[in-house]
ROTORKE-632619 format. One record per residue (C-alpha): x, y, z; residue in three letters. Coordinates in pm, whole numbers, padded with zeros to 5 digits, always signed. Example, Ala and Ser with C-alpha at 12.3 -4.5 7.8 and 13.67 -1.06 7.14 Angstrom:
<nodes>
+01230-00450+00780ALA
+01367-00106+00714SER
</nodes>
This chain:
<nodes>
+10751+09536+10893MET
+10637+09139+10820THR
+10789+08810+10973CYS
+11057+08856+10698ASP
+11176+09244+10762ALA
+11501+09123+10955VAL
+11754+08887+10804GLU
+12035+09158+10783THR
+12157+09507+10950VAL
+12259+09781+10746SER
+12297+10151+10775THR
+12145+10363+10496HIS
+12162+10758+10475GLY
+11878+10978+10594MET
+11742+11316+10447ARG
+11561+11550+10644ASP
+11393+11648+10280GLU
+11140+11480+10139LYS
+11257+11319+09768ILE
+10938+11391+09644ASP
+10590+11434+09694ALA
+10505+11060+09748THR
+10732+11086+10086THR
+10494+11374+10273SER
+10484+11301+10579THR
+10259+11555+10649GLY
+09995+11405+10807VAL
+09602+11505+10717ALA
+09302+11507+10937ALA
+09260+11186+10993ARG
+08901+11029+10894SER
+08966+10729+11014ILE
+08799+10491+11239GLU
+08928+10222+11540ARG
+08678+09937+11589ALA
+08648+09942+11933PRO
+08853+09624+12121PRO
+08656+09314+12198ARG
+08827+09061+12462ARG
+09002+08780+12319SER
+09258+08500+12451ARG
+09575+08660+12457SER
+09899+08590+12633THR
+10176+08856+12788THR
+10515+08871+12782ASP
+10636+09051+13092THR
+11005+08959+12993SER
+11018+09179+12748ASP
+11254+09450+12799PRO
+11122+09666+12460VAL
+10817+09630+12618ARG
+10880+09758+12960ARG
+11055+10026+12836ALA
+10807+10156+12583SER
+10608+10488+12637PRO
+10262+10496+12810ALA
+10032+10419+12529PRO
+09870+10662+12346ARG
+09483+10757+12271LYS
+09380+10662+11951PRO
+09392+10907+11696HIS
+08989+10996+11655ARG
+08832+11222+11395ALA
+08502+11245+11239PRO
+08420+11160+10913PRO
+08468+11495+10681THR
+08325+11581+10348ASP
+08598+11412+10191ASP
+08500+11083+10394ALA
+08097+11060+10380PRO
+08047+10745+10599MET
+07836+10632+10263SER
+08162+10506+10113LYS
+08248+10133+10176PRO
+08507+10030+10424ILE
+08872+09981+10339LEU
+09029+09796+10668TYR
+09433+09869+10657LEU
+09647+09606+10835LEU
+10000+09593+10863ALA
+10196+09340+10959GLY
+10410+09258+11271ASN
+10548+09504+11500GLY
+10288+09767+11320SER
+10055+10101+11472ALA
+09798+10248+11286ALA
+09964+10534+11196ASP
+10204+10352+10969TRP
+09947+10444+10704TRP
+09931+10815+10798ASP
+10091+10899+10432ASP
+09804+10697+10251ALA
+09489+10812+10421LEU
+09405+11114+10256PRO
+09489+10950+09934GLN
+09210+10713+09919PHE
+08898+10869+09749ARG
+08656+10573+09638HIS
+08712+10408+09966TYR
+08697+10497+10372ARG
+09021+10381+10508PRO
+08995+10232+10845VAL
+09364+10105+10966PRO
+09316+09826+11261LEU
+09571+09758+11555GLU
+09500+09391+11648LEU
+09569+09309+12018PRO
+09892+09353+12124GLY
+09963+09577+11871PHE
+10006+09983+11895GLY
+09731+10144+12158ASP
+09516+09843+12161HIS
+09478+09791+12507PRO
+09452+09400+12485GLU
+09789+09189+12548PRO
+09887+08935+12242PRO
+09653+08697+12183CYS
+09777+08319+12219GLU
+09759+08169+11911ASP
+09700+08222+11556LEU
+09297+08090+11594ASP
+09269+08399+11873ALA
+09423+08641+11651TYR
+09165+08546+11315ALA
+08858+08570+11569GLN
+08991+08908+11691ALA
+09000+09023+11361LEU
+08629+08911+11291LEU
+08506+09061+11598ASP
+08701+09428+11481ALA
+08564+09440+11115THR
+08193+09462+10969GLU
+08121+09193+10748ALA
+08100+09320+10414GLY
+08380+09524+10294HIS
+08706+09527+10211ALA
+09067+09474+10368ILE
+09433+09528+10245VAL
+09701+09311+10506ALA
+10078+09243+10466VAL
+10278+08983+10541GLY
+10263+08786+10843VAL
+09889+08958+10922ASN
+09777+08892+10571ALA
+09822+08497+10702LEU
+09517+08638+10970LEU
+09302+08707+10674VAL
+09298+08360+10555LEU
+09239+08238+10881HIS
+08957+08426+10911ALA
+08791+08323+10603LEU
+08852+08015+10684GLN
+08651+08052+10977ARG
+08405+08275+10761ARG
+08387+08273+10403PRO
+08277+08555+10234GLY
+08347+08836+10555HIS
+08544+09057+10312PHE
+08420+09162+09985SER
+08745+09202+09884ARG
+09108+09041+10019SER
+09436+09209+09905VAL
+09718+09066+10059LEU
+10051+09220+10021LEU
+10351+08975+10067SER
+10200+08710+10260PRO
+10413+08482+10488VAL
+10344+08129+10523GLY
+10503+07964+10275ALA
+10830+07739+10310PHE
+10846+07833+10677LEU
+11046+07530+10791TRP
+11308+07622+10489GLN
+11353+08016+10553ARG
+11689+08133+10755HIS
+11501+08402+10885LEU
+11221+08214+11121PRO
+11523+07992+11224LYS
+11737+08269+11316LEU
+11456+08456+11545MET
+11418+08145+11720THR
+11654+08226+12034PRO
+11395+08498+12232ARG
+11669+08728+12387PRO
+11767+08776+11961LEU
+11424+08861+11921ARG
+11448+09118+12215HIS
+11756+09248+12075ALA
+11641+09319+11712ILE
+11304+09478+11852HIS
+11505+09703+12056TRP
+11702+09813+11763LEU
+11394+09841+11551LEU
+11228+10058+11783SER
+11496+10278+11848HIS
+11704+10241+11546HIS
+11487+10202+11244PRO
+11715+10340+11033ALA
+11975+10069+11065LEU
+11746+09875+10849PHE
+11626+10134+10605ALA
+11760+09922+10287ARG
+11540+09642+10397LYS
+11216+09834+10413PHE
+11277+10031+10091SER
+11460+10076+09773HIS
+11413+10490+09891ARG
+11497+10717+10131THR
+11243+10794+10371TRP
+11281+11126+10597THR
+11367+11147+10974ARG
+10986+11186+11066ALA
+10887+10870+10871GLN
+11135+10643+11046TYR
+11047+10771+11353ARG
+10676+10678+11304ARG
+10787+10324+11248MET
+11032+10262+11536GLY
+10745+10412+11734ALA
+10524+10166+11666GLY
+10765+09878+11716TYR
+10837+10046+12072ALA
+10444+09986+12118ARG
+10438+09656+12018CYS
+10389+09409+12276ARG
+10286+09116+12017ALA
+10640+09114+11787PHE
+10860+08874+12043VAL
+10553+08628+12091PRO
+10437+08663+11747HIS
+10745+08450+11629TRP
+10613+08116+11823ASP
+10284+08195+11682LEU
+10349+08134+11288VAL
+10483+07815+11238ARG
+10503+07542+10979ALA
+10265+07310+11172ASP
+10027+07633+11236THR
+10013+07889+10945ALA
+09886+07712+10666LEU
+09602+07443+10851ASN
+09303+07411+10631LEU
+09409+07713+10366LEU
+09358+07497+10120GLU
+08929+07566+10147TRP
+08919+07889+10144VAL
+08720+07966+09819THR
+08645+08348+09864ASP
+08882+08574+09629ARG
+09193+08668+09688ILE
+09421+08917+09534GLU
+09818+08842+09620LEU
+10059+09136+09499VAL
+10406+09137+09521TRP
+10625+09434+09476GLY
+10947+09365+09177ASP
+11163+09562+09447ARG
+11058+09403+09758ASP
+11332+09241+09945ARG
+11159+09079+10201LEU
+10939+08843+10009LEU
+10934+08798+09674GLY
+10697+08662+09370ILE
+10865+08346+09345ARG
+10645+08257+09639GLN
+10365+08319+09422ALA
+10379+07929+09258ALA
+10374+07815+09639ALA
+10065+08036+09737TRP
+09864+07887+09414SER
+09893+07523+09539ALA
+09835+07644+09911ILE
+09476+07844+09843LEU
+09380+07534+09565ALA
+09029+07647+09579ARG
+09049+08002+09611ALA
+08882+08270+09368ASP
+09297+08361+09302LEU
+09463+08631+09147THR
+09830+08773+09135ILE
+10018+09086+09096THR
+10363+09186+09057LEU
+10321+09532+09074GLN
+10667+09710+08901ALA
+10849+09919+09115GLY
+10686+09830+09448TRP
+10910+09750+09768GLY
+10760+09575+10044HIS
+10604+09949+10185TYR
+10443+10100+09899PRO
+10202+10313+10091TRP
+10493+10448+10242ILE
+10710+10448+09986ASP
+10444+10613+09719ALA
+10117+10629+09885PRO
+09887+10824+09624ALA
+10008+10531+09339GLU
+09946+10311+09595PHE
+09590+10434+09695ALA
+09511+10472+09293ALA
+09628+10096+09220TRP
+09368+09986+09464LEU
+09102+10243+09342GLU
+09129+10109+08999ALA
+09043+09734+09123GLY
+09314+09590+08881ASP
+09335+09207+09027ALA
+09604+09101+08836GLY
+09605+08732+08647PHE
+09371+08422+08754VAL
+09627+08165+08896ALA
+09400+07855+08831HIS
+09426+07816+08467THR
+09667+07638+08286LYS
+09828+07971+08174GLY
+09835+08077+08510GLY
+10008+07835+08635ARG
+10298+07823+08356LEU
+10337+08224+08441LYS
+10369+08113+08824LEU
+10641+07849+08699ALA
+10850+08087+08499ALA
+10804+08336+08760MET
+10985+08083+09036ALA
+11249+08017+08765GLY
+11140+07676+08590LEU
+11182+07603+08218PRO
+10882+07734+08092VAL
+10861+07773+07689PRO
+10728+08120+07630PRO
+10366+08170+07660ALA
+10124+08489+07653LEU
+09789+08416+07823SER
+09490+08596+07640LEU
+09070+08629+07675ASN
+09076+08863+07377ARG
+09175+08758+07016ALA
+09232+09162+06948ASP
+09477+09141+07275ASP
+09747+09390+07161PRO
+10035+09212+07293ARG
+09962+08919+07040LEU
+10150+09046+06770PRO
+10451+09185+06934GLY
+10474+08859+07161PHE
+10481+08660+06808LEU
+10749+08885+06624ALA
+10978+08837+06955SER
+11066+08483+06775GLN
+11050+08477+06451PRO
+11084+08167+06327ASP
+10900+07956+06625ALA
+10592+07745+06511LEU
+10305+07803+06836TRP
+10082+07554+07036ALA
+09746+07696+07092ILE
+09558+07555+07359ARG
+09256+07585+07619SER
+09288+07723+07951SER
+08945+07712+08066SER
+08860+07806+08497HIS
+08681+07495+08449GLY
+08986+07267+08387GLU
+09227+07102+08586ASP
+09106+07260+08952GLN
+09200+07105+09289ALA
+08909+06851+09260ASP
+08840+06756+08898ALA
+09069+06707+08660ALA
+08887+06831+08300ASN
+09159+06777+08050ALA
+09102+06717+07726GLY
+08792+06880+07677LEU
+08864+07164+07391HIS
+09104+07141+07119THR
+09489+07215+07087THR
+09645+07329+06829PHE
+10033+07254+06747LEU
+10286+07371+06535ARG
+10113+07609+06395GLU
+10284+07922+06248PRO
+10243+08262+06385ALA
+10043+08394+06079SER
+09761+08158+06199GLN
+09834+08190+06556ALA
+09523+08510+06612PRO
+09260+08295+06396THR
+09295+08003+06633ARG
+09305+08229+06920VAL
+08976+08397+06808ALA
+08838+08040+06739GLU
+08901+07882+07043LEU
+08763+08200+07237LEU
+08491+08194+07034ASP
+08392+07863+07165GLY
+08316+07994+07485GLY
+08674+07979+07664LEU
+08777+08215+07922GLU
+09168+08195+07807GLU
+09361+08054+07564VAL
+09792+08036+07599VAL
+10012+08095+07294VAL
+10293+07915+07358GLN
+10594+07845+07162ARG
+10620+07496+07020PHE
+10886+07269+07220VAL
+10972+06970+06974THR
+11060+06680+07197PRO
+11244+06358+07131VAL
+11085+06227+07464LEU
+10739+06355+07639SER
+10524+06234+07934GLY
+10326+06321+08270ILE
+10414+06218+08592ALA
+10224+06223+08916PHE
+10486+06387+09153VAL
+10520+06336+09558ARG
+10840+06402+09768HIS
+10845+06047+09825LEU
+10779+05879+09450ALA
+10718+05991+09132VAL
+10507+05798+08896GLU
+10593+05850+08535ILE
+10448+05744+08206GLU
+10606+05844+07845TRP
+10650+05807+07477VAL
+10909+05864+07236GLU
+10826+06175+07042GLY
+10522+06426+07136HIS
+10264+06300+07316LEU
+10061+06376+07013GLU
+10169+06033+06869ALA
+09969+05856+07145LEU
+09637+06014+07066ALA
+09715+05905+06669ASP
+09739+05545+06800GLY
+10115+05537+06753HIS
+10281+05492+07054ALA
+10193+05340+07355SER
+10322+05452+07669PRO
+10601+05320+07927GLN
+10571+05337+08284ARG
+10723+05343+08591ALA
+10720+05435+08947ILE
+11080+05592+09120LEU
+11100+05623+09518SER
+11321+05791+09711ARG
+11267+05481+09922LEU
+11444+05282+09681GLY
+11393+04916+09487GLU
+11128+04735+09752PRO
+10900+05060+09664TRP
+11010+05131+09260GLN
+10793+04940+08943ARG
+10989+04902+08661GLY
+11297+05167+08569THR
+11353+05463+08350PHE
+11609+05341+08124PRO
+11837+05659+07971THR
+11671+05730+07659THR
+11791+05987+07422ARG
+12062+06154+07705GLY
+11752+06183+07951LEU
+11845+05969+08278SER
+11617+05888+08572ALA
+11829+06105+08808ARG
+11779+06441+08551ARG
+11421+06378+08504LEU
+11371+06312+08905TRP
+11562+06618+09005ASP
+11312+06810+08753PHE
+11005+06703+08883LEU
+11076+06736+09252GLN
+11244+07089+09128GLN
+10838+07114+09031VAL
+10687+06985+09349LEU
+10914+07267+09557ARG
+10811+07511+09360VAL
+10464+07459+09420PHE
+10523+07420+09791HIS
+10528+07034+09779TYR
+10195+06961+09677VAL
+10174+06662+09514PRO
+10078+06761+09125GLY
+10042+06611+08778ASP
+10293+06740+08558VAL
+10328+06741+08174GLU
+10725+06702+08059TRP
+10912+06722+07725ALA
+11281+06658+07647TRP
+11398+06831+07383ASP
+11742+06635+07330GLY
+11886+06927+07578GLN
+11632+07087+07798GLN
+11347+06940+08022LEU
+11054+07181+07983TRP
+10748+07195+08192LEU
+10411+07246+07957LEU
+10131+07192+08257GLN
+10137+07154+08634TYR
+09785+07093+08861ARG
+09794+07032+09249PRO
+09621+06709+09304ILE
+09438+06725+09652SER
+09332+06362+09665SER
+09605+06171+09701TYR
+09402+05848+09493GLY
+09358+06034+09190TRP
+09560+05928+08859HIS
+09571+06026+08487ARG
+09709+05795+08259HIS
+09821+05830+07920LEU
+09560+05714+07668THR
+09438+05806+07357SER
+09140+05994+07538ALA
</nodes>
């Protein structure tokens, strides 16, 4: 269970019988390994009543590799969230064919003999010490954050990093971390999770688990000495330090049935991991514990290697913004002209005109703005869209965005920060500027008041300064308050987001010019 696993307590029926084959609790002979524990900085919490009441630690499960799991197979490390134990993965272990799965227990978790670590740096080092370089890892929730801290310390350590519903975004705003601030309440929740895990059934999964699965989860919580102190380690001022410098390939995954942490956080993570080779997947039917809900499906998906869509492209950010609820014109990102999705997408809006835009991996990255490198086609009928897509892809682009064309009465760009926005705009579409038919107007709006403002944004075509400010600040919030370059359009009734890219260097500006 991750940091977010307890926000409400509800009851849910239990059944001993199996719901389907995917919820079987029969544990095959484990062909897993446990890395030997290493010494790490740690802290103890002798006041934890759950810890004192926990049963004596069991000996770690060990079994020699079987013929089904030869030593030649690549290792896949498995690391669940706060409160977890290695046996939480038991249902999934027999399902892997390509990987040799190795569940991990960090200090203070499960049967690991070391006490909990004293900070995230110590946990990141413990994770590095417990794993061999060059292998893959799957991590969940709050412990997915430890993988990122480990990669910040030692880039390239993991050959593949798959993170399920990571914890760390918006920590200062979320209700649960505030709720869990009092230690007595943490102890009480820990006791309930340990002794009555089925009370949280609806948070665990939309499926019904067997009694044995609930008992296994409760036993993991009971053995976890890190549960209570872990809440003090993962804070807004410690969780995300320097993660914008992680450059490894990262696969972020959310389930569309996850009731703990949803896909709306994906846009924030794209801004947090501004330099990572980042992909995003929204997995249909998955909850927060897909390896328990449907272990065979979970293992098959991992081994198929479907990495989702690329986040750090124009099309990727627009998709993330739409997932977070921002108003984005319908769009489809393509990397091949004969993509079977295109005809249906165009047919869904038969009267629309289309904008076909480049979405190169080399455009609009965290450290460079390379807008205008490729042609954009505007007001294209559906019949011409496939030809234009092919033209751009044949020119060497990795990705093209086909987006419904919005006819604006006002459009512009904005450099957006929490304290201020710098706006440039023109009447009509921005193409009027490129054609030399218009010059932009400029203004700086600030929440600090008049001395910090420059110029004004008069209400124009029904769009007020307050409405534009609120829209731009909403975009900023979705992308975790990382200052951004925003392209926007106003059609007389609706503000639309046409582009967002995070800006890591505050001295950088892009002005509207004919170039």
